C-alpha positions as CSV (number, residue, x, y, z in Angstrom):
1,M,-52.1,-3.5,34.2
2,L,-51.3,-6.1,31.6
3,L,-52.9,-4.1,28.8
4,H,-50.0,-1.7,28.7
5,S,-47.1,-4.1,29.4
6,T,-43.8,-3.0,28.1
7,V,-41.8,-5.1,25.7
8,K,-39.4,-6.0,28.6
9,E,-42.3,-7.1,30.8
10,K,-43.7,-9.3,28.0
11,E,-40.3,-10.9,27.4
12,E,-40.1,-11.7,31.2
13,I,-43.6,-13.1,31.1
14,N,-42.7,-15.2,28.0
15,R,-39.6,-16.6,29.8
16,A,-41.6,-17.3,33.0
17,F,-44.3,-19.0,30.9
18,D,-41.8,-21.2,29.1
19,E,-40.3,-22.2,32.4
20,A,-43.8,-22.9,33.8
21,V,-44.7,-25.1,30.8
22,R,-41.4,-27.0,31.3
23,L,-42.2,-27.6,35.0
24,A,-45.8,-28.6,34.3
25,S,-44.8,-30.9,31.5
26,N,-42.3,-32.7,33.7
27,T,-44.0,-32.8,37.0
28,A,-44.8,-36.1,38.7
29,K,-47.4,-34.5,40.9
30,K,-51.0,-35.8,40.5
31,L,-53.0,-32.6,40.1
32,P,-56.8,-32.5,40.7
33,P,-58.9,-32.5,37.5
34,D,-60.0,-28.9,38.0
35,I,-56.4,-27.6,38.1
36,R,-55.4,-29.7,35.1
37,L,-58.3,-28.3,33.1
38,A,-57.4,-24.7,34.2
39,L,-53.8,-25.3,33.1
40,Y,-55.0,-26.9,29.8
41,A,-57.3,-24.0,28.9
42,R,-54.8,-21.3,29.8
43,Y,-52.0,-23.1,27.9
44,K,-54.2,-23.5,24.8
45,H,-55.3,-19.9,24.9
46,A,-51.8,-18.6,25.6
47,T,-50.4,-20.5,22.6
48,Q,-53.3,-19.6,20.4
49,R,-54.4,-23.2,20.1
50,N,-57.8,-22.4,21.5
51,H,-60.1,-23.5,18.7
52,I,-63.4,-24.1,20.5
53,V,-65.4,-26.8,19.0
54,A,-69.1,-26.0,18.8
55,F,-70.9,-27.6,21.7
56,D,-73.3,-29.4,19.4
57,Q,-70.3,-31.1,17.7
58,L,-69.2,-32.9,20.8
59,A,-69.9,-36.6,20.7
60,D,-72.7,-38.0,22.8
61,N,-71.4,-38.9,26.3
62,D,-68.1,-37.1,25.7
63,L,-67.7,-35.9,29.2
64,R,-64.0,-35.2,28.8
65,G,-64.7,-33.1,25.8
66,A,-67.5,-31.2,27.6
67,F,-65.1,-30.4,30.5
68,K,-62.5,-29.1,28.1
69,Y,-65.1,-27.1,26.2
70,N,-66.2,-25.5,29.5
71,A,-62.6,-24.7,30.5
72,M,-62.0,-23.0,27.1
73,I,-65.2,-21.0,27.4
74,Q,-64.0,-19.7,30.8
75,V,-60.8,-18.2,29.4
76,R,-62.1,-16.8,26.1
77,G,-62.1,-13.2,27.4
78,L,-58.4,-13.3,28.5
79,S,-55.6,-11.7,26.5
80,I,-52.7,-14.0,25.6
81,T,-50.6,-12.3,28.2
82,E,-53.3,-12.7,30.8
83,A,-53.6,-16.4,30.0
84,K,-49.8,-16.8,30.4
85,V,-49.7,-15.0,33.7
86,E,-52.6,-17.1,35.0
87,Y,-50.8,-20.2,33.8
88,I,-47.6,-19.2,35.6
89,D,-49.6,-18.4,38.8
90,L,-51.3,-21.9,38.7
91,V,-47.9,-23.6,38.3
92,N,-46.4,-21.6,41.1
93,M,-49.3,-22.5,43.4
94,H,-49.7,-26.2,42.5
95,I,-46.4,-27.5,41.1
96,R,-43.4,-25.4,42.0
97,D,-41.8,-26.7,45.2
C-alpha cells in the first residue's frame, strides 16, 4: 500500500511522475475534457498547488472554474503519492503509445 512506500519506491514514483508530466505536456493528442480535468486535479494536488477557491468566490457563469473546482474536490483525500500514481496511470492509459 502507498502509505508505507519505501524511499526507493517514492523515488521511482517521482521519476515516473516527472516522465508522465513531460509526456502530457508535449502530447498532440486531443484528450476528452474529463480526462484533462482528471490530469489537472491530480497534477495540482501532486505538486501541492491545490489551493481550492471557495465555491462562492467563483464568478457567475464561470463554468470552467466550476469544473476545475469539482475536479479538485474529488482528489482532496488523496496523498501526494497517490495523486502522482493516479496521474501516471492516466497518462499511461490515454497518452502513452
